[in-house]
N, C-alpha and C positions, 0 to 999 in steps of 0.2 A: 681384591686379590683373585676372586673367582673369575672375573673378566680377563685378568692377566694370564691366569692358568689356562683358560679356554683358548686364548689367542696363541699361547705357546704350544698348545697341543695340536693346533692346526698344522698339517704337513706343509713343507716348503715346496715351491715349484719355481723352476728357472725358465725365463723367457728364452726361446730358441732363436730370437732375433737380436736382442740386446743383452742377454745373459743376466738380467736383473733377477735376483733371488728374492722372492716374495711369498707371503703366506697365502695358502690356497683358501679362497673364501667359500663359505657355505652357499650353495646354489640350488635353485629350483630345477625341476626337470626341463630338459631342452634349452637350458640357459647357456649362452656363449660367454666365456670369460676372456677378457682381454688384458694385456699387460698395462700396468698403471703408468709406465713410462713411455713406451713407444706405440702402444695400442695394438700390437700384434695379437692374433688369436692364440690363447694358451690351451684351452680345451673346451669341449662341449659336453655338458652333463647329459648323458644318454641313459634313460631308464631302461632296465632289462637289456642292456647292450650285448651281453654275452648270448642270451637266447635269440635276439634278433640277428646277430651275426651268424650264428650257427644255422638258423632256419633259412636265411637268405642265401647262405653259401651252399647248403644242401640243394635248395631249389635251383640255384645257378649251375651246380655241377650236373644235375639231371638235364637241364636245358643245353648245357655244353655238349653232353653226349649226343643228344638229339640233333643238335646243330651240325655235328661232325659225321653222323651216321646216315642221316636221311638226305635226299636231294635238296640242294640249296635253291637252284633255279633250273627251269626247263626252257629250252629254246626250240622253237619250231620254225624252220625256214623251208618253205615248200613241202617236200616229202621227207625232209630230214628232221629228226627229233633228237635232241641232245640234252642230257641232264648233267648238272655240275654239282660238286660238293664243295665244302669250305676249303678242302685241301687241293682242289683242282688248280687254283691260281698258283699255289706254291709249286706244284708239279710241273705246270706249264713253263713257269719262269726257269726252273731248273733244267728242263729238257731243251730249252732254247739257249742254254749256256749263261743265263743271267743268274748265277747261283748266289751272288751277294744280295740281290734284291729278293730272291726266293727265301734266303735265310732271314732277312729283315721282316718280310711279311709273316713268315712262320713264327718268329719270336713275338712280334707285336700283336698278332691277331689270334694265335693259337696257344703258344707256349706260356706267355705271360699271364693271360686270363686263367689258364688251367692251374698254374703255380699259385696264383693269388687265391683262388678258391681252395686249393688243397692246404695251403699254409694257414688260412683262416680256420679251417676245420681242425687241422693238426694242433693249433695253439689253443683254440677256445673250447673244444669238446672236453679236454682234460680239466680246464679251468671251471667248467660248469659243475664238475664233480669234486671241486676243491683240490685238484692235483695240478702238477706241472709236467708237461711233456718234456722229454729229453731235448736238449738244445733249444729250449724255448727262446732264450735271449737272442742267439743269432738268427733264429727263424723269424722272430718279430722284427728284427732290424732289416732282414731281407724283404719282409712283407712291405715295409715302409718304402723301400727303394724300388721294388718291382712294379709298383703302381705307375711309375713314370714310363714304364715300357708297355703298359697295357693301353693299346690304341685301337680297341675295337670300335670306338665311336668314329674315328677317322676312317677305318676300313669300311664301316657301314655307309659313310658319306660317299666314299669312292664308288661303292656298289650302286648307290642311288643315282649318281651322276652317269655311270655307265648304262643304267637302265633307261634313263631319259634319252640317251643318244641311240640306243639300240631298238627302241620301240617302233621306229619306222622301218627297220630292216627285218624284224622277226617278231613272232608272237612269243611273249615272255610270260611264264607262269611262275610266280613265287612259290617255292616249296615250303613244307613245314619247318625245314631247317632255318630258313630265313626269318620266319616269325619267331622261332625260338631264339635266334641270334639277337633280334631286336629286344625281346624280353630280357635276355641275358645282360644286355647293357645296363638296364635299370636295376637288375638284381645285384650285379657286382658293385655298382655305385652305391646302392642302398646298404649293402653289407659292409663296405668300407667306411661309410659315414656313421655306421652304428658302433664302430670300434671305439672304445674308451681306453686309451693307452695307459692311463693311470692304474687301471685294474691289473694289467699285466705286470707293470713295474713294481707295484706294491706286493704282489704275490711272489715275485722274484726276490725282493728285499727280505720278506719273511722267511724264505727258504734258505737264505744265506746263514 
């Protein structure tokens, strides 16, 4: 009977791929749990996930500010010296009338990463103190969807390709903003991988 009661006490979890409703198994730290029917990943048990998410998000927000305030690249062609910022590409596309591409670059390389960092802080700082922020449910759903629009890795690859092509034409000096942007990629990825969605949904269920 004890084993039966313990099994019944385990929370249920539904597979997002095949919709199989199953008992959530007890897991060790950093353990990945897969669906017993289709093998899709259900969740990853992340120890201290809230603290990690907050710490990495705060560090990422600081680097995001640095990446947008300080020069990204410096170009020296003969006697001409030009400094660019992260927003320079967006401004140039817009000034040339390519406003749709300017909007796409702005959303994927600036707006989406910023929103992702702010949403993680908005959701998980109150959770750390045992509270729920207002509109936690829609904010968490938005966080899950906005990650698909965060393409700073693609933006960085494009910059590296451009650097290779421009090295023969000008002397290029990477600025502090570029190194901050590189570190930001890893911090955002690490913060998102530290999220344990079960913590958020269980707090929401208790609040109902």
